[in-house]
C-alpha positions in Angstrom: 12.2 20.4 -14.2 12.6 22.8 -17.2 10.8 22.1 -20.4 7.4 22.0 -21.9 4.7 20.8 -19.4 3.3 17.4 -20.6 -0.3 18.5 -20.1 -1.9 21.1 -22.3 -3.3 24.2 -20.6 -1.3 23.8 -17.4 -1.1 27.1 -15.4 2.6 27.0 -14.3 2.3 30.3 -12.4 0.3 29.0 -9.4 1.7 27.2 -6.4 0.3 23.8 -5.4 0.3 23.2 -1.7 0.3 19.5 -0.9 -0.7 18.6 2.6 0.7 15.3 3.6 4.0 13.7 2.5 2.9 10.1 2.3 3.2 8.2 -1.0 0.0 9.8 -2.4 1.3 13.3 -1.6 4.7 12.6 -3.0 3.2 11.0 -6.1 1.2 14.2 -6.7 4.2 16.3 -6.1 6.4 14.4 -8.6 3.8 14.5 -11.3 3.1 18.3 -10.8 6.8 19.1 -10.6 7.3 17.3 -13.9 4.6 19.5 -15.3 6.4 22.7 -14.2 4.2 23.6 -11.2 5.7 25.2 -8.1 5.3 22.8 -5.2 5.1 23.3 -1.4 4.7 20.1 0.7 3.4 20.4 4.3 3.8 17.4 6.5 2.6 17.2 10.1 5.2 14.6 11.1 9.0 14.9 11.2 9.5 12.6 8.3 8.1 11.8 4.9 6.6 8.5 3.6 3.6 8.1 5.9 3.2 4.4 6.7 5.9 3.5 4.2 9.0 4.5 6.1 12.1 2.9 7.7 13.8 3.5 11.0 16.6 2.2 13.2 15.3 -0.1 15.9 17.5 -0.1 19.0 16.3 -3.5 20.2 17.2 -5.2 17.0 20.1 -2.8 16.2 18.9 -2.9 12.6 17.1 -0.6 10.3 13.6 -2.0 9.7 10.4 -0.9 7.9 7.5 0.1 10.1 5.4 -2.4 8.1 5.9 -4.9 5.3 4.6 -4.1 1.9 4.5 -6.6 -1.0 4.2 -5.2 -4.5 3.9 -6.9 -7.9 5.7 -6.3 -11.1 2.5 -5.3 -12.8 1.9 -2.3 -10.4 2.4 0.4 -13.1 1.8 3.2 -10.6 4.7 2.1 -8.4 6.8 1.7 -11.5 6.0 5.3 -12.6 6.6 6.7 -9.2 10.1 5.1 -9.0 11.0 6.3 -12.5 9.9 9.9 -11.8 11.7 9.8 -8.4 14.9 8.7 -10.2 15.0 5.3 -8.4 13.9 2.6 -10.8 16.0 -0.1 -9.2 14.6 0.2 -5.7 12.6 -3.1 -5.7 13.9 -6.6 -5.6 12.4 -10.1 -5.9 12.7 -13.4 -7.8 13.2 -13.4 -11.5 10.1 -15.6 -12.0 6.6 -15.3 -10.5 7.0 -17.7 -7.5 4.9 -17.7 -4.3 6.2 -20.3 -1.8 3.7 -21.4 0.9 3.6 -23.6 3.9 0.5 -25.0 5.7 1.4 -24.8 9.4 -1.4 -27.2 10.3 -0.1 -30.1 8.1 3.5 -29.1 7.4 2.9 -29.3 3.6 4.8 -26.9 1.3 4.1 -25.8 -2.2 4.9 -23.0 -4.7 2.4 -21.2 -6.8 4.0 -20.5 -10.2 2.0 -18.6 -12.8 3.3 -19.0 -16.4 4.5 -16.3 -18.8 1.9 -14.9 -21.1 -1.8 -14.0 -20.6 -3.2 -17.5 -21.1 -3.1 -19.1 -17.6 -2.2 -22.7 -18.5 -0.4 -23.0 -15.2 -3.7 -23.7 -13.4 -3.9 -27.0 -15.4 -0.4 -28.1 -14.1 -0.5 -29.7 -10.6 3.1 -28.8 -9.9 2.4 -25.1 -10.3 -0.7 -24.9 -8.2 -1.8 -25.6 -4.6 -1.9 -29.3 -3.7 -5.3 -30.8 -3.7 -6.7 -28.1 -6.0 -7.9 -28.3 -9.6 -8.2 -25.7 -12.4 -11.8 -25.0 -11.3 -10.5 -23.6 -8.0 -8.8 -20.8 -9.9 -11.4 -20.3 -12.5 -13.7 -19.3 -9.6 -11.8 -16.0 -9.7 -13.8 -15.1 -12.8 -16.8 -14.5 -10.6 -15.0 -11.5 -9.2 -15.4 -9.7 -12.5 -19.2 -9.7 -11.9 -19.1 -8.9 -8.2 -21.7 -6.4 -7.1 -21.2 -3.5 -4.7 -22.6 -5.5 -1.8 -20.7 -8.8 -2.5 -18.1 -10.0 -0.1 -15.2 -12.3 -1.1 -16.6 -15.3 0.7 -20.0 -14.7 -0.7 -18.8 -14.3 -4.2 -16.3 -17.1 -4.4 -17.8 -19.5 -1.9 -15.7 -21.2 0.7 -16.3 -24.9 0.0 -13.6 -25.6 -2.6 -10.1 -26.6 -1.5 -8.5 -23.6 -3.1 -10.3 -21.1 -1.1 -8.4 -21.5 2.2 -5.0 -22.0 0.6 -5.2 -19.5 -2.2 -8.1 -17.1 -2.3 -8.3 -16.3 1.4 -4.6 -15.4 1.9 -4.6 -13.4 -1.3 -7.8 -11.5 -0.4 -6.8 -10.8 3.2 -3.4 -9.7 2.2 -4.7 -7.3 -0.4 -7.8 -6.0 1.4 -6.6 -6.1 5.0 -10.2 -7.3 5.8 -11.6 -10.7 6.5 -13.0 -12.6 3.5 -16.4 -12.6 5.3 -16.4 -8.8 5.2 -14.1 -7.8 2.4 -15.5 -6.2 -0.8 -15.1 -8.6 -3.6 -15.3 -5.9 -6.3 -11.9 -4.5 -5.2 -10.1 -7.8 -6.0 -10.9 -8.0 -9.7 -8.8 -4.9 -10.8 -5.8 -6.4 -8.9 -6.1 -9.8 -10.5 -6.7 -8.3 -14.0 -3.6 -6.1 -13.8 -1.3 -8.7 -12.3 -2.1 -12.4 -12.5 -4.3 -11.8 -15.5 -1.3 -10.6 -17.5 0.9 -13.6 -16.7 4.2 -14.0 -14.8 5.8 -10.8 -16.0 3.1 -8.8 -14.2 2.9 -10.8 -11.0 6.5 -11.3 -9.9 6.6 -10.4 -6.1 8.5 -7.2 -5.4 9.8 -5.8 -2.1 12.0 -2.9 -1.1 15.6 -3.8 -1.8 17.0 -1.8 1.2 14.0 -0.2 3.0 10.8 1.7 2.2 12.3 5.1 3.0 15.3 4.4 0.8 13.1 3.1 -2.0 10.3 5.7 -2.0 10.4 8.8 0.2 14.1 9.6 0.2 14.7 9.6 -3.6 11.4 11.4 -4.2 12.4 14.2 -1.8 15.8 14.5 -3.5 14.2 14.8 -6.9 11.6 17.2 -5.7 14.0 19.5 -3.9 16.2 19.4 -7.0 13.2 20.7 -9.0 12.7 23.6 -6.6 10.0 22.1 -4.4 9.8 23.2 -0.7 9.3 20.5 1.9 8.1 21.7 5.3 8.1 19.0 8.0 6.5 19.2 11.5 3.7 21.5 10.1 0.3 20.3 10.9 -2.7 21.8 9.1 -5.5 22.9 11.5 -8.0 24.3 9.1 -9.0 25.7 5.7 -10.3 29.2 5.3 -12.7 29.6 2.4 -13.7 32.7 0.4 -16.0 32.8 -2.6 -16.2 29.0 -2.9 -12.4 28.5 -2.9 -9.7 27.7 -0.4 -8.2 31.1 0.4 -5.9 30.3 3.4 -4.3 27.3 5.0 -4.3 27.6 8.8 -1.3 25.9 10.5 -0.4 25.6 14.1 2.5 28.0 13.5 0.8 30.4 11.2 -1.2 30.9 8.0 -0.6 30.5 4.3 -2.5 32.8 1.9 -3.3 31.4 -1.5 -3.3 33.5 -4.6 -5.9 33.0 -7.3 -3.8 30.6 -9.3 -2.9 28.4 -6.3 -4.4 25.1 -5.4 -4.3 22.5 -2.6 -4.1 18.7 -2.5 -5.1 17.1 0.8 -3.2 13.9 1.1 -4.0 13.1 4.7 -5.9 10.2 6.5 -9.6 10.1 5.9 -10.5 11.2 9.5 -8.3 14.2 9.2 -9.8 15.1 5.8 -13.3 14.9 7.2 -12.4 17.4 10.0 -10.9 19.8 7.5 -13.6 19.7 4.8 -17.2 20.3 5.9 -19.6 17.7 4.7 -17.0 15.4 3.3 -18.0 11.7 3.4 -15.2 9.3 4.0 -14.7 5.8 5.2 -14.9 5.6 9.0 -14.0 2.0 9.9 -10.4 0.9 10.1 -8.5 -2.4 10.2 -5.2 -3.1 12.0 -2.0 -4.8 10.7 0.5 -6.3 13.1 4.2 -6.7 12.0 6.7 -8.7 14.0 10.4 -8.3 13.3 13.0 -10.9 14.5 16.8 -10.7 14.2 18.2 -14.0 13.0 21.6 -15.6 13.5 22.3 -15.8 9.8 21.7 -13.5 6.9 20.6 -14.0 3.3 21.4 -12.1 0.2 18.6 -10.2 -1.3 15.0 -10.6 -0.2 12.6 -13.5 0.1 8.9 -14.2 0.8 7.0 -17.1 2.3 3.2 -17.3 2.6 1.7 -19.2 5.6 -1.7 -20.7 6.2 -3.2 -22.5 9.2 -1.6 -20.2 11.9 -1.3 -16.7 13.0 1.5 -15.5 10.8 0.5 -14.9 7.1 3.6 -13.7 5.3 7.3 -13.8 6.2 9.6 -11.3 4.5 13.4 -11.9 4.8 16.0 -9.2 4.2 19.5 -9.7 5.5 19.3 -11.2 9.0 15.8 -9.9 9.8 12.7 -11.9 9.4 9.5 -9.7 9.3 6.1 -11.2 9.7 2.8 -9.6 8.6 -0.7 -10.3 10.0 -3.5 -8.5 8.2 -7.0 -7.8 9.5 -5.4 -8.1 12.9 -7.7 -6.1 15.2 -8.0 -8.8 17.8 -4.3 -9.6 17.7 -3.3 -6.0 18.0 -5.2 -5.9 21.3 -2.8 -8.5 22.8 0.5 -7.6 24.6 3.6 -7.4 22.4 5.4 -10.2 24.2 2.4 -12.5 23.8 2.3 -11.8 20.1 6.0 -12.5 19.8 5.6 -15.8 21.7 2.8 -16.9 19.4 4.5 -16.0 16.1 8.1 -17.0 16.7 7.5 -20.8 16.7 5.8 -20.4 13.3 8.8 -18.6 11.9 11.1 -21.3 13.2 9.0 -24.0 11.5 8.6 -22.1 8.2 12.3 -21.2 7.9 13.6 -24.5 9.3 15.6 -22.8 12.1 15.5 -25.8 14.5 15.1 -25.3 18.2 15.8 -21.6 18.7 15.0 -19.3 21.6 13.1 -16.1 21.0 15.7 -13.7 19.6 15.7 -9.9 19.7 12.4 -8.7 18.3 10.1 -5.8 17.7 6.3 -5.8 17.4 4.8 -3.0 15.5 1.0 -2.5 15.7 -0.7 -0.3 13.1 -4.2 -0.1 14.6 -5.5 2.1 11.8 -3.4 0.7 9.0 -6.1 1.0 6.3 -9.8 1.8 6.1 -12.1 -1.2 6.5 -12.5 -2.4 2.9 -16.0 -3.6 3.3 -18.8 -2.9 0.8 -20.3 -0.3 3.2 -17.1 1.5 3.7 -16.0 1.3 0.1 -19.3 3.1 -0.8 -18.1 6.0 1.3 -14.9 6.6 -0.6 -14.9 10.1 -2.1 -13.5 11.0 -5.5 -10.6 13.3 -6.3 -12.7 16.4 -6.8 -14.3 18.4 -4.0 -16.9 21.2 -3.9 -14.0 23.6 -4.2 -12.3 23.8 -7.6 -8.8 24.5 -6.1 -9.0 21.6 -3.6 -8.3 18.0 -4.5 -8.1 14.8 -2.5 -5.5 12.1 -2.6 -5.0 8.9 -0.5 -5.5 5.2 -0.8 -8.9 5.7 0.9 -10.2 7.8 -2.1 -12.1 6.2 -4.9 -9.3 4.8 -7.0 -11.2 1.6 -7.8 -8.2 -0.2 -6.2 -7.7 -1.5 -2.6 -5.8 0.6 0.0 -2.3 -0.5 -1.1 0.9 1.3 -2.2 -0.3 1.1 -5.8 -3.7 2.7 -4.8 -2.0 5.5 -2.9 0.4 6.3 -5.7 -2.4 6.4 -8.4 -4.5 8.6 -6.2 -1.7 11.1 -6.1 -1.3 11.0 -9.8 -5.1 11.5 -10.3 -5.1 14.5 -8.0 -2.2 16.1 -9.9 -3.9 15.5 -13.3 -7.2 16.7 -12.0 -5.6 20.1 -11.2 -4.3 20.3 -14.8 -7.9 20.0 -16.0 -9.3 22.6 -13.7 -10.1 25.8 -15.7 
């Protein structure tokens, strides 16, 4: 993009090599391209987007996302990403902040409905909160603001109150992809502060209108290529060659890339890959799985919808068109089961939640992401590195870096923006 770079002192003569075309790498590329930097993106896979991608499934004969991702209207990083990619209308969801739930154990249904404005008077209105809870169940969340580095969600909030199982637990597990007994409580407060803490306008549920690729990766690549960026797919980085305390060469399977003095590198790869490439780098080691189940239904809906479930295996049902997609987080044990066993377990819950009557198991696809995120426990959170490294022309990006946020789309995008802005500060 032509024009004056928005950051003072930016060296527009150097090339930035971004290794990894997931959302963190694409976010860094968009921000740097806007600043006038020359960008080359290297991606080991044959597609961009990382975990956030769409594909055509032959069994369903439908285009589906590899995993379901719920965003909120207060995710300012996501909003900036879509604006810079030229795709601000890529997300859809209800006009109001509404979170419908069903308890699979009792059959009870309710809808959590935060009010507009920062004062949360909705917690005092029984029709807007979980049945059987009181305002005190939600005021418990203030304890998260004081959570220490070693505190878990269950330890911080306590599990005795009625609101824990029906509100805090599904929220925490969905956000952290880690059980409440192990999940780091300190990571929940920034999410609450930026979304529920700002009222309904900041916590409206948002999902990809068409698909994750169509919403994020595809428009970002179009914008970047239009700005002169090079995108090289199927190019896996094997090593970094150092000289005088800087990255001097990128060693790929198909050749090497020599860096000039003004060039820089952003590593936007999984933590285990980054640790192999950068000597001495401490990264989170543990991981947690997510299982997604996609079912083709007999009828379609307009737009998208979301239903939360408690008391069963399924946790969230996303509907788009005639496909119902189920997400189960912190699913290491479930991921070890055969796909058909998972489908047989989840489908009856979908039938009940959506009121489908007696329906046989339809065409379906089970997607297991066995290393979906790092394990967001206090011990693993302490291992998150910052954006900077020991080498001034090498920065890190990824939802596993120390963004202060959980490993979500919002965290990934902000990590990319931070890496880009860190390069603009480097002398």
